[in-house]
mmCIF file of the N, C-alpha and C atoms, coordinates in Angstrom:
data_MODEL
# 
_entry.id   MODEL 
# 
loop_
_atom_site.group_PDB 
_atom_site.id 
_atom_site.type_symbol 
_atom_site.label_atom_id 
_atom_site.label_alt_id 
_atom_site.label_comp_id 
_atom_site.label_asym_id 
_atom_site.label_entity_id 
_atom_site.label_seq_id 
_atom_site.pdbx_PDB_ins_code 
_atom_site.Cartn_x 
_atom_site.Cartn_y 
_atom_site.Cartn_z 
_atom_site.occupancy 
_atom_site.B_iso_or_equiv 
_atom_site.pdbx_formal_charge 
_atom_site.auth_seq_id 
_atom_site.auth_comp_id 
_atom_site.auth_asym_id 
_atom_site.auth_atom_id 
_atom_site.pdbx_PDB_model_num 
ATOM 1   N N  . MET A 1 1  ? 6.283   1.622  3.106   1.00 0.00 ? 1  MET A N  1 
ATOM 2   C CA . MET A 1 1  ? 5.980   1.925  4.489   1.00 0.00 ? 1  MET A CA 1 
ATOM 3   C C  . MET A 1 1  ? 4.481   1.765  4.701   1.00 0.00 ? 1  MET A C  1 
ATOM 4   N N  . SER A 1 2  ? 4.089   1.062  5.713   1.00 0.00 ? 2  SER A N  1 
ATOM 5   C CA . SER A 1 2  ? 2.672   0.860  5.971   1.00 0.00 ? 2  SER A CA 1 
ATOM 6   C C  . SER A 1 2  ? 2.188   1.828  7.049   1.00 0.00 ? 2  SER A C  1 
ATOM 7   N N  . LEU A 1 3  ? 0.906   2.095  6.995   1.00 0.00 ? 3  LEU A N  1 
ATOM 8   C CA . LEU A 1 3  ? 0.294   3.001  7.965   1.00 0.00 ? 3  LEU A CA 1 
ATOM 9   C C  . LEU A 1 3  ? -0.212  2.194  9.156   1.00 0.00 ? 3  LEU A C  1 
ATOM 10  N N  . ALA A 1 4  ? -0.267  2.825  10.305  1.00 0.00 ? 4  ALA A N  1 
ATOM 11  C CA . ALA A 1 4  ? -0.722  2.145  11.516  1.00 0.00 ? 4  ALA A CA 1 
ATOM 12  C C  . ALA A 1 4  ? -2.173  1.691  11.386  1.00 0.00 ? 4  ALA A C  1 
ATOM 13  N N  . CYS A 1 5  ? -2.985  2.463  10.743  1.00 0.00 ? 5  CYS A N  1 
ATOM 14  C CA . CYS A 1 5  ? -4.407  2.161  10.579  1.00 0.00 ? 5  CYS A CA 1 
ATOM 15  C C  . CYS A 1 5  ? -4.822  2.720  9.228   1.00 0.00 ? 5  CYS A C  1 
ATOM 16  N N  . CYS A 1 6  ? -5.396  1.913  8.378   1.00 0.00 ? 6  CYS A N  1 
ATOM 17  C CA . CYS A 1 6  ? -5.724  2.448  7.060   1.00 0.00 ? 6  CYS A CA 1 
ATOM 18  C C  . CYS A 1 6  ? -7.175  2.222  6.666   1.00 0.00 ? 6  CYS A C  1 
ATOM 19  N N  . ALA A 1 7  ? -7.905  1.438  7.406   1.00 0.00 ? 7  ALA A N  1 
ATOM 20  C CA . ALA A 1 7  ? -9.307  1.196  7.073   1.00 0.00 ? 7  ALA A CA 1 
ATOM 21  C C  . ALA A 1 7  ? -10.128 1.261  8.350   1.00 0.00 ? 7  ALA A C  1 
ATOM 22  N N  . PRO A 1 8  ? -10.649 2.435  8.683   1.00 0.00 ? 8  PRO A N  1 
ATOM 23  C CA . PRO A 1 8  ? -11.429 2.535  9.916   1.00 0.00 ? 8  PRO A CA 1 
ATOM 24  C C  . PRO A 1 8  ? -12.679 1.667  9.853   1.00 0.00 ? 8  PRO A C  1 
ATOM 25  N N  . ASN A 1 9  ? -13.031 1.120  10.981  1.00 0.00 ? 9  ASN A N  1 
ATOM 26  C CA . ASN A 1 9  ? -14.222 0.289  11.050  1.00 0.00 ? 9  ASN A CA 1 
ATOM 27  C C  . ASN A 1 9  ? -15.127 0.881  12.111  1.00 0.00 ? 9  ASN A C  1 
ATOM 28  N N  . PRO A 1 10 ? -16.293 1.348  11.810  1.00 0.00 ? 10 PRO A N  1 
ATOM 29  C CA . PRO A 1 10 ? -16.966 1.313  10.526  1.00 0.00 ? 10 PRO A CA 1 
ATOM 30  C C  . PRO A 1 10 ? -16.451 2.398  9.577   1.00 0.00 ? 10 PRO A C  1 
ATOM 31  N N  . GLY A 1 11 ? -16.725 2.222  8.295   1.00 0.00 ? 11 GLY A N  1 
ATOM 32  C CA . GLY A 1 11 ? -16.315 3.210  7.291   1.00 0.00 ? 11 GLY A CA 1 
ATOM 33  C C  . GLY A 1 11 ? -17.122 4.493  7.417   1.00 0.00 ? 11 GLY A C  1 
ATOM 34  N N  . PRO A 1 12 ? -16.690 5.550  6.740   1.00 0.00 ? 12 PRO A N  1 
ATOM 35  C CA . PRO A 1 12 ? -17.407 6.825  6.790   1.00 0.00 ? 12 PRO A CA 1 
ATOM 36  C C  . PRO A 1 12 ? -18.848 6.705  6.282   1.00 0.00 ? 12 PRO A C  1 
ATOM 37  N N  . SER A 1 13 ? -19.703 7.567  6.764   1.00 0.00 ? 13 SER A N  1 
ATOM 38  C CA . SER A 1 13 ? -21.119 7.584  6.382   1.00 0.00 ? 13 SER A CA 1 
ATOM 39  C C  . SER A 1 13 ? -21.300 8.241  5.016   1.00 0.00 ? 13 SER A C  1 
ATOM 40  N N  . PRO A 1 14 ? -22.454 8.011  4.384   1.00 0.00 ? 14 PRO A N  1 
ATOM 41  C CA . PRO A 1 14 ? -22.748 8.728  3.142   1.00 0.00 ? 14 PRO A CA 1 
ATOM 42  C C  . PRO A 1 14 ? -22.703 10.239 3.389   1.00 0.00 ? 14 PRO A C  1 
ATOM 43  N N  . GLY A 1 15 ? -22.266 10.973 2.391   1.00 0.00 ? 15 GLY A N  1 
ATOM 44  C CA . GLY A 1 15 ? -22.121 12.414 2.530   1.00 0.00 ? 15 GLY A CA 1 
ATOM 45  C C  . GLY A 1 15 ? -20.665 12.814 2.669   1.00 0.00 ? 15 GLY A C  1 
ATOM 46  N N  . THR A 1 16 ? -19.796 11.821 2.849   1.00 0.00 ? 16 THR A N  1 
ATOM 47  C CA . THR A 1 16 ? -18.371 12.079 2.898   1.00 0.00 ? 16 THR A CA 1 
ATOM 48  C C  . THR A 1 16 ? -17.915 12.422 1.488   1.00 0.00 ? 16 THR A C  1 
ATOM 49  N N  . GLY A 1 17 ? -17.073 13.406 1.361   1.00 0.00 ? 17 GLY A N  1 
ATOM 50  C CA . GLY A 1 17 ? -16.633 13.768 0.016   1.00 0.00 ? 17 GLY A CA 1 
ATOM 51  C C  . GLY A 1 17 ? -15.408 14.650 0.014   1.00 0.00 ? 17 GLY A C  1 
ATOM 52  N N  . ASN A 1 18 ? -14.966 14.953 -1.184  1.00 0.00 ? 18 ASN A N  1 
ATOM 53  C CA . ASN A 1 18 ? -13.768 15.752 -1.382  1.00 0.00 ? 18 ASN A CA 1 
ATOM 54  C C  . ASN A 1 18 ? -14.115 16.906 -2.306  1.00 0.00 ? 18 ASN A C  1 
ATOM 55  N N  . THR A 1 19 ? -13.608 18.072 -1.981  1.00 0.00 ? 19 THR A N  1 
ATOM 56  C CA . THR A 1 19 ? -13.830 19.265 -2.800  1.00 0.00 ? 19 THR A CA 1 
ATOM 57  C C  . THR A 1 19 ? -12.504 19.967 -3.039  1.00 0.00 ? 19 THR A C  1 
ATOM 58  N N  . PRO A 1 20 ? -12.281 20.423 -4.266  1.00 0.00 ? 20 PRO A N  1 
ATOM 59  C CA . PRO A 1 20 ? -11.057 21.178 -4.512  1.00 0.00 ? 20 PRO A CA 1 
ATOM 60  C C  . PRO A 1 20 ? -11.187 22.605 -3.973  1.00 0.00 ? 20 PRO A C  1 
ATOM 61  N N  . GLU A 1 21 ? -10.109 23.131 -3.423  1.00 0.00 ? 21 GLU A N  1 
ATOM 62  C CA . GLU A 1 21 ? -10.048 24.532 -3.000  1.00 0.00 ? 21 GLU A CA 1 
ATOM 63  C C  . GLU A 1 21 ? -8.903  25.198 -3.742  1.00 0.00 ? 21 GLU A C  1 
ATOM 64  N N  . LEU A 1 22 ? -9.153  26.380 -4.273  1.00 0.00 ? 22 LEU A N  1 
ATOM 65  C CA . LEU A 1 22 ? -8.162  27.112 -5.048  1.00 0.00 ? 22 LEU A CA 1 
ATOM 66  C C  . LEU A 1 22 ? -7.552  28.235 -4.225  1.00 0.00 ? 22 LEU A C  1 
ATOM 67  N N  . LYS A 1 23 ? -6.238  28.388 -4.347  1.00 0.00 ? 23 LYS A N  1 
ATOM 68  C CA . LYS A 1 23 ? -5.553  29.539 -3.747  1.00 0.00 ? 23 LYS A CA 1 
ATOM 69  C C  . LYS A 1 23 ? -5.206  30.471 -4.903  1.00 0.00 ? 23 LYS A C  1 
ATOM 70  N N  . ILE A 1 24 ? -5.844  31.617 -4.937  1.00 0.00 ? 24 ILE A N  1 
ATOM 71  C CA . ILE A 1 24 ? -5.692  32.564 -6.035  1.00 0.00 ? 24 ILE A CA 1 
ATOM 72  C C  . ILE A 1 24 ? -5.219  33.909 -5.484  1.00 0.00 ? 24 ILE A C  1 
ATOM 73  N N  . LEU A 1 25 ? -4.251  34.514 -6.156  1.00 0.00 ? 25 LEU A N  1 
ATOM 74  C CA . LEU A 1 25 ? -3.821  35.872 -5.832  1.00 0.00 ? 25 LEU A CA 1 
ATOM 75  C C  . LEU A 1 25 ? -4.544  36.838 -6.754  1.00 0.00 ? 25 LEU A C  1 
ATOM 76  N N  . SER A 1 26 ? -4.937  37.972 -6.239  1.00 0.00 ? 26 SER A N  1 
ATOM 77  C CA . SER A 1 26 ? -5.651  38.969 -7.027  1.00 0.00 ? 26 SER A CA 1 
ATOM 78  C C  . SER A 1 26 ? -4.946  40.316 -6.915  1.00 0.00 ? 26 SER A C  1 
ATOM 79  N N  . ALA A 1 27 ? -4.756  40.962 -8.060  1.00 0.00 ? 27 ALA A N  1 
ATOM 80  C CA . ALA A 1 27 ? -4.147  42.291 -8.093  1.00 0.00 ? 27 ALA A CA 1 
ATOM 81  C C  . ALA A 1 27 ? -5.202  43.284 -8.563  1.00 0.00 ? 27 ALA A C  1 
ATOM 82  N N  . PRO A 1 28 ? -5.766  44.097 -7.650  1.00 0.00 ? 28 PRO A N  1 
ATOM 83  C CA . PRO A 1 28 ? -6.784  45.069 -8.052  1.00 0.00 ? 28 PRO A CA 1 
ATOM 84  C C  . PRO A 1 28 ? -6.156  46.291 -8.731  1.00 0.00 ? 28 PRO A C  1 
ATOM 85  N N  . PHE A 1 29 ? -6.854  46.787 -9.726  1.00 0.00 ? 29 PHE A N  1 
ATOM 86  C CA . PHE A 1 29 ? -6.420  48.006 -10.419 1.00 0.00 ? 29 PHE A CA 1 
ATOM 87  C C  . PHE A 1 29 ? -7.405  49.120 -10.087 1.00 0.00 ? 29 PHE A C  1 
ATOM 88  N N  . GLY A 1 30 ? -7.015  50.354 -10.291 1.00 0.00 ? 30 GLY A N  1 
ATOM 89  C CA . GLY A 1 30 ? -7.835  51.498 -9.918  1.00 0.00 ? 30 GLY A CA 1 
ATOM 90  C C  . GLY A 1 30 ? -9.090  51.664 -10.743 1.00 0.00 ? 30 GLY A C  1 
ATOM 91  N N  . ASP A 1 31 ? -9.203  50.993 -11.877 1.00 0.00 ? 31 ASP A N  1 
ATOM 92  C CA . ASP A 1 31 ? -10.373 51.178 -12.738 1.00 0.00 ? 31 ASP A CA 1 
ATOM 93  C C  . ASP A 1 31 ? -11.415 50.068 -12.543 1.00 0.00 ? 31 ASP A C  1 
ATOM 94  N N  . HIS A 1 32 ? -11.493 49.509 -11.341 1.00 0.00 ? 32 HIS A N  1 
ATOM 95  C CA . HIS A 1 32 ? -12.447 48.469 -10.969 1.00 0.00 ? 32 HIS A CA 1 
ATOM 96  C C  . HIS A 1 32 ? -12.185 47.149 -11.685 1.00 0.00 ? 32 HIS A C  1 
ATOM 97  N N  . ASN A 1 33 ? -10.993 46.963 -12.211 1.00 0.00 ? 33 ASN A N  1 
ATOM 98  C CA . ASN A 1 33 ? -10.603 45.691 -12.799 1.00 0.00 ? 33 ASN A CA 1 
ATOM 99  C C  . ASN A 1 33 ? -9.586  45.031 -11.883 1.00 0.00 ? 33 ASN A C  1 
ATOM 100 N N  . SER A 1 34 ? -9.407  43.748 -12.067 1.00 0.00 ? 34 SER A N  1 
ATOM 101 C CA . SER A 1 34 ? -8.395  43.036 -11.302 1.00 0.00 ? 34 SER A CA 1 
ATOM 102 C C  . SER A 1 34 ? -7.849  41.899 -12.150 1.00 0.00 ? 34 SER A C  1 
ATOM 103 N N  . GLN A 1 35 ? -6.696  41.401 -11.753 1.00 0.00 ? 35 GLN A N  1 
ATOM 104 C CA . GLN A 1 35 ? -6.082  40.282 -12.441 1.00 0.00 ? 35 GLN A CA 1 
ATOM 105 C C  . GLN A 1 35 ? -5.796  39.200 -11.417 1.00 0.00 ? 35 GLN A C  1 
ATOM 106 N N  . GLU A 1 36 ? -6.197  37.975 -11.726 1.00 0.00 ? 36 GLU A N  1 
ATOM 107 C CA . GLU A 1 36 ? -5.987  36.855 -10.821 1.00 0.00 ? 36 GLU A CA 1 
ATOM 108 C C  . GLU A 1 36 ? -4.952  35.911 -11.413 1.00 0.00 ? 36 GLU A C  1 
ATOM 109 N N  . ARG A 1 37 ? -4.258  35.200 -10.487 1.00 0.00 ? 37 ARG A N  1 
ATOM 110 C CA . ARG A 1 37 ? -3.322  34.169 -10.920 1.00 0.00 ? 37 ARG A CA 1 
ATOM 111 C C  . ARG A 1 37 ? -3.204  33.133 -9.807  1.00 0.00 ? 37 ARG A C  1 
ATOM 112 N N  . PRO A 1 38 ? -2.784  31.915 -10.163 1.00 0.00 ? 38 PRO A N  1 
ATOM 113 C CA . PRO A 1 38 ? -2.612  30.886 -9.133  1.00 0.00 ? 38 PRO A CA 1 
ATOM 114 C C  . PRO A 1 38 ? -1.546  31.289 -8.116  1.00 0.00 ? 38 PRO A C  1 
ATOM 115 N N  . ASP A 1 39 ? -1.760  30.926 -6.859  1.00 0.00 ? 39 ASP A N  1 
ATOM 116 C CA . ASP A 1 39 ? -0.803  31.213 -5.785  1.00 0.00 ? 39 ASP A CA 1 
ATOM 117 C C  . ASP A 1 39 ? 0.115   30.004 -5.616  1.00 0.00 ? 39 ASP A C  1 
ATOM 118 N N  . GLY A 1 40 ? 1.154   29.911 -6.449  1.00 0.00 ? 40 GLY A N  1 
ATOM 119 C CA . GLY A 1 40 ? 2.119   28.823 -6.355  1.00 0.00 ? 40 GLY A CA 1 
ATOM 120 C C  . GLY A 1 40 ? 1.814   27.684 -7.307  1.00 0.00 ? 40 GLY A C  1 
ATOM 121 N N  . ILE A 1 41 ? 2.680   26.676 -7.286  1.00 0.00 ? 41 ILE A N  1 
ATOM 122 C CA . ILE A 1 41 ? 2.505   25.565 -8.227  1.00 0.00 ? 41 ILE A CA 1 
ATOM 123 C C  . ILE A 1 41 ? 1.480   24.551 -7.730  1.00 0.00 ? 41 ILE A C  1 
ATOM 124 N N  . ASN A 1 42 ? 1.205   24.526 -6.451  1.00 0.00 ? 42 ASN A N  1 
ATOM 125 C CA . ASN A 1 42 ? 0.197   23.614 -5.896  1.00 0.00 ? 42 ASN A CA 1 
ATOM 126 C C  . ASN A 1 42 ? -0.984  24.424 -5.374  1.00 0.00 ? 42 ASN A C  1 
ATOM 127 N N  . HIS A 1 43 ? -1.605  25.175 -6.252  1.00 0.00 ? 43 HIS A N  1 
ATOM 128 C CA . HIS A 1 43 ? -2.664  26.094 -5.831  1.00 0.00 ? 43 HIS A CA 1 
ATOM 129 C C  . HIS A 1 43 ? -4.031  25.420 -5.710  1.00 0.00 ? 43 HIS A C  1 
ATOM 130 N N  . ILE A 1 44 ? -4.147  24.180 -6.158  1.00 0.00 ? 44 ILE A N  1 
ATOM 131 C CA . ILE A 1 44 ? -5.407  23.441 -5.996  1.00 0.00 ? 44 ILE A CA 1 
ATOM 132 C C  . ILE A 1 44 ? -5.160  22.365 -4.948  1.00 0.00 ? 44 ILE A C  1 
ATOM 133 N N  . ARG A 1 45 ? -5.889  22.439 -3.838  1.00 0.00 ? 45 ARG A N  1 
ATOM 134 C CA . ARG A 1 45 ? -5.732  21.405 -2.828  1.00 0.00 ? 45 ARG A CA 1 
ATOM 135 C C  . ARG A 1 45 ? -7.051  20.669 -2.672  1.00 0.00 ? 45 ARG A C  1 
ATOM 136 N N  . SER A 1 46 ? -6.943  19.439 -2.286  1.00 0.00 ? 46 SER A N  1 
ATOM 137 C CA . SER A 1 46 ? -8.103  18.581 -2.105  1.00 0.00 ? 46 SER A CA 1 
ATOM 138 C C  . SER A 1 46 ? -8.490  18.592 -0.630  1.00 0.00 ? 46 SER A C  1 
ATOM 139 N N  . VAL A 1 47 ? -9.705  18.984 -0.327  1.00 0.00 ? 47 VAL A N  1 
ATOM 140 C CA . VAL A 1 47 ? -10.184 19.044 1.055   1.00 0.00 ? 47 VAL A CA 1 
ATOM 141 C C  . VAL A 1 47 ? -11.221 17.942 1.246   1.00 0.00 ? 47 VAL A C  1 
ATOM 142 N N  . TRP A 1 48 ? -10.939 17.055 2.181   1.00 0.00 ? 48 TRP A N  1 
ATOM 143 C CA . TRP A 1 48 ? -11.847 15.943 2.470   1.00 0.00 ? 48 TRP A CA 1 
ATOM 144 C C  . TRP A 1 48 ? -12.706 16.275 3.681   1.00 0.00 ? 48 TRP A C  1 
ATOM 145 N N  . ARG A 1 49 ? -13.977 16.025 3.568   1.00 0.00 ? 49 ARG A N  1 
ATOM 146 C CA . ARG A 1 49 ? -14.904 16.172 4.693   1.00 0.00 ? 49 ARG A CA 1 
ATOM 147 C C  . ARG A 1 49 ? -15.416 14.778 5.031   1.00 0.00 ? 49 ARG A C  1 
ATOM 148 N N  . LEU A 1 50 ? -14.973 14.288 6.166   1.00 0.00 ? 50 LEU A N  1 
ATOM 149 C CA . LEU A 1 50 ? -15.331 12.936 6.591   1.00 0.00 ? 50 LEU A CA 1 
ATOM 150 C C  . LEU A 1 50 ? -16.328 13.023 7.727   1.00 0.00 ? 50 LEU A C  1 
ATOM 151 N N  . LYS A 1 51 ? -17.311 12.126 7.685   1.00 0.00 ? 51 LYS A N  1 
ATOM 152 C CA . LYS A 1 51 ? -18.273 12.116 8.795   1.00 0.00 ? 51 LYS A CA 1 
ATOM 153 C C  . LYS A 1 51 ? -18.690 10.686 9.100   1.00 0.00 ? 51 LYS A C  1 
ATOM 154 N N  . TRP A 1 52 ? -18.897 10.441 10.358  1.00 0.00 ? 52 TRP A N  1 
ATOM 155 C CA . TRP A 1 52 ? -19.401 9.163  10.832  1.00 0.00 ? 52 TRP A CA 1 
ATOM 156 C C  . TRP A 1 52 ? -20.632 9.482  11.667  1.00 0.00 ? 52 TRP A C  1 
ATOM 157 N N  . ASP A 1 53 ? -21.726 8.802  11.369  1.00 0.00 ? 53 ASP A N  1 
ATOM 158 C CA . ASP A 1 53 ? -22.976 9.067  12.085  1.00 0.00 ? 53 ASP A CA 1 
ATOM 159 C C  . ASP A 1 53 ? -23.019 8.398  13.459  1.00 0.00 ? 53 ASP A C  1 
ATOM 160 N N  . ALA A 1 54 ? -22.434 7.220  13.588  1.00 0.00 ? 54 ALA A N  1 
ATOM 161 C CA . ALA A 1 54 ? -22.515 6.505  14.867  1.00 0.00 ? 54 ALA A CA 1 
ATOM 162 C C  . ALA A 1 54 ? -21.193 5.814  15.156  1.00 0.00 ? 54 ALA A C  1 
ATOM 163 N N  . LEU A 1 55 ? -20.497 6.278  16.181  1.00 0.00 ? 55 LEU A N  1 
ATOM 164 C CA . LEU A 1 55 ? -19.237 5.673  16.606  1.00 0.00 ? 55 LEU A CA 1 
ATOM 165 C C  . LEU A 1 55 ? -19.239 5.509  18.117  1.00 0.00 ? 55 LEU A C  1 
ATOM 166 N N  . THR A 1 56 ? -18.549 4.482  18.563  1.00 0.00 ? 56 THR A N  1 
ATOM 167 C CA . THR A 1 56 ? -18.317 4.369  20.001  1.00 0.00 ? 56 THR A CA 1 
ATOM 168 C C  . THR A 1 56 ? -17.172 5.328  20.342  1.00 0.00 ? 56 THR A C  1 
ATOM 169 N N  . PRO A 1 57 ? -17.026 5.722  21.596  1.00 0.00 ? 57 PRO A N  1 
ATOM 170 C CA . PRO A 1 57 ? -15.914 6.597  21.955  1.00 0.00 ? 57 PRO A CA 1 
ATOM 171 C C  . PRO A 1 57 ? -14.547 5.999  21.576  1.00 0.00 ? 57 PRO A C  1 
ATOM 172 N N  . GLY A 1 58 ? -14.377 4.683  21.701  1.00 0.00 ? 58 GLY A N  1 
ATOM 173 C CA . GLY A 1 58 ? -13.113 4.041  21.340  1.00 0.00 ? 58 GLY A CA 1 
ATOM 174 C C  . GLY A 1 58 ? -12.830 4.137  19.845  1.00 0.00 ? 58 GLY A C  1 
ATOM 175 N N  . GLN A 1 59 ? -13.863 3.928  19.014  1.00 0.00 ? 59 GLN A N  1 
ATOM 176 C CA . GLN A 1 59 ? -13.699 4.055  17.563  1.00 0.00 ? 59 GLN A CA 1 
ATOM 177 C C  . GLN A 1 59 ? -13.348 5.497  17.187  1.00 0.00 ? 59 GLN A C  1 
ATOM 178 N N  . ALA A 1 60 ? -14.024 6.447  17.799  1.00 0.00 ? 60 ALA A N  1 
ATOM 179 C CA . ALA A 1 60 ? -13.762 7.864  17.510  1.00 0.00 ? 60 ALA A CA 1 
ATOM 180 C C  . ALA A 1 60 ? -12.324 8.229  17.893  1.00 0.00 ? 60 ALA A C  1 
ATOM 181 N N  . ASP A 1 61 ? -11.863 7.754  19.047  1.00 0.00 ? 61 ASP A N  1 
ATOM 182 C CA . ASP A 1 61 ? -10.489 8.039  19.476  1.00 0.00 ? 61 ASP A CA 1 
ATOM 183 C C  . ASP A 1 61 ? -9.471  7.426  18.525  1.00 0.00 ? 61 ASP A C  1 
ATOM 184 N N  . ALA A 1 62 ? -9.715  6.195  18.060  1.00 0.00 ? 62 ALA A N  1 
ATOM 185 C CA . ALA A 1 62 ? -8.778  5.529  17.145  1.00 0.00 ? 62 ALA A CA 1 
ATOM 186 C C  . ALA A 1 62 ? -8.682  6.287  15.826  1.00 0.00 ? 62 ALA A C  1 
ATOM 187 N N  . ILE A 1 63 ? -9.810  6.720  15.296  1.00 0.00 ? 63 ILE A N  1 
ATOM 188 C CA . ILE A 1 63 ? -9.801  7.472  14.030  1.00 0.00 ? 63 ILE A CA 1 
ATOM 189 C C  . ILE A 1 63 ? -9.116  8.820  14.221  1.00 0.00 ? 63 ILE A C  1 
ATOM 190 N N  . GLU A 1 64 ? -9.434  9.513  15.310  1.00 0.00 ? 64 GLU A N  1 
ATOM 191 C CA . GLU A 1 64 ? -8.805  10.816 15.559  1.00 0.00 ? 64 GLU A CA 1 
ATOM 192 C C  . GLU A 1 64 ? -7.292  10.671 15.746  1.00 0.00 ? 64 GLU A C  1 
ATOM 193 N N  . ASP A 1 65 ? -6.859  9.652  16.479  1.00 0.00 ? 65 ASP A N  1 
ATOM 194 C CA . ASP A 1 65 ? -5.414  9.427  16.670  1.00 0.00 ? 65 ASP A CA 1 
ATOM 195 C C  . ASP A 1 65 ? -4.724  9.189  15.332  1.00 0.00 ? 65 ASP A C  1 
ATOM 196 N N  . PHE A 1 66 ? -5.354  8.402  14.470  1.00 0.00 ? 66 PHE A N  1 
ATOM 197 C CA . PHE A 1 66 ? -4.773  8.134  13.158  1.00 0.00 ? 66 PHE A CA 1 
ATOM 198 C C  . PHE A 1 66 ? -4.676  9.411  12.330  1.00 0.00 ? 66 PHE A C  1 
ATOM 199 N N  . MET A 1 67 ? -5.752  10.196 12.282  1.00 0.00 ? 67 MET A N  1 
ATOM 200 C CA . MET A 1 67 ? -5.753  11.424 11.480  1.00 0.00 ? 67 MET A CA 1 
ATOM 201 C C  . MET A 1 67 ? -4.718  12.430 11.992  1.00 0.00 ? 67 MET A C  1 
ATOM 202 N N  . MET A 1 68 ? -4.534  12.510 13.289  1.00 0.00 ? 68 MET A N  1 
ATOM 203 C CA . MET A 1 68 ? -3.597  13.479 13.844  1.00 0.00 ? 68 MET A CA 1 
ATOM 204 C C  . MET A 1 68 ? -2.143  13.018 13.724  1.00 0.00 ? 68 MET A C  1 
ATOM 205 N N  . SER A 1 69 ? -1.901  11.719 13.564  1.00 0.00 ? 69 SER A N  1 
ATOM 206 C CA . SER A 1 69 ? -0.527  11.222 13.503  1.00 0.00 ? 69 SER A CA 1 
ATOM 207 C C  . SER A 1 69 ? -0.010  11.118 12.070  1.00 0.00 ? 69 SER A C  1 
ATOM 208 N N  . TRP A 1 70 ? -0.883  11.154 11.080  1.00 0.00 ? 70 TRP A N  1 
ATOM 209 C CA . TRP A 1 70 ? -0.466  10.994 9.690   1.00 0.00 ? 70 TRP A CA 1 
ATOM 210 C C  . TRP A 1 70 ? 0.216   12.251 9.190   1.00 0.00 ? 70 TRP A C  1 
ATOM 211 N N  . THR A 1 71 ? 1.332   12.086 8.500   1.00 0.00 ? 71 THR A N  1 
ATOM 212 C CA . THR A 1 71 ? 1.999   13.208 7.841   1.00 0.00 ? 71 THR A CA 1 
ATOM 213 C C  . THR A 1 71 ? 2.214   12.848 6.376   1.00 0.00 ? 71 THR A C  1 
ATOM 214 N N  . ALA A 1 72 ? 2.231   13.836 5.548   1.00 0.00 ? 72 ALA A N  1 
ATOM 215 C CA . ALA A 1 72 ? 2.408   13.618 4.120   1.00 0.00 ? 72 ALA A CA 1 
ATOM 216 C C  . ALA A 1 72 ? 3.808   13.066 3.848   1.00 0.00 ? 72 ALA A C  1 
ATOM 217 N N  . PRO A 1 73 ? 3.927   12.167 2.868   1.00 0.00 ? 73 PRO A N  1 
ATOM 218 C CA . PRO A 1 73 ? 5.248   11.647 2.540   1.00 0.00 ? 73 PRO A CA 1 
ATOM 219 C C  . PRO A 1 73 ? 6.134   12.735 1.943   1.00 0.00 ? 73 PRO A C  1 
ATOM 220 N N  . HIS A 1 74 ? 7.404   12.667 2.222   1.00 0.00 ? 74 HIS A N  1 
ATOM 221 C CA . HIS A 1 74 ? 8.358   13.637 1.663   1.00 0.00 ? 74 HIS A CA 1 
ATOM 222 C C  . HIS A 1 74 ? 8.741   13.204 0.264   1.00 0.00 ? 74 HIS A C  1 
ATOM 223 N N  . LEU A 1 75 ? 8.685   14.126 -0.666  1.00 0.00 ? 75 LEU A N  1 
ATOM 224 C CA . LEU A 1 75 ? 9.019   13.795 -2.050  1.00 0.00 ? 75 LEU A CA 1 
ATOM 225 C C  . LEU A 1 75 ? 10.463  14.090 -2.345  1.00 0.00 ? 75 LEU A C  1 
# 
């Protein structure tokens, strides 16, 4: 299956990147200790921060439409 738009023009500016975010559950105990564990089997998610320094309104709308219409594939 192909995507409607897969290579925005122009490409993202420098500074675009991905950072992992962890979902952790914590169980506090009364003696100032706690125990942490992952929250589910997919507790590490990848968060992308995309930025474009200069876009025309049409380019910005096309990228936003693509990002809002994309859904993750069903496994």
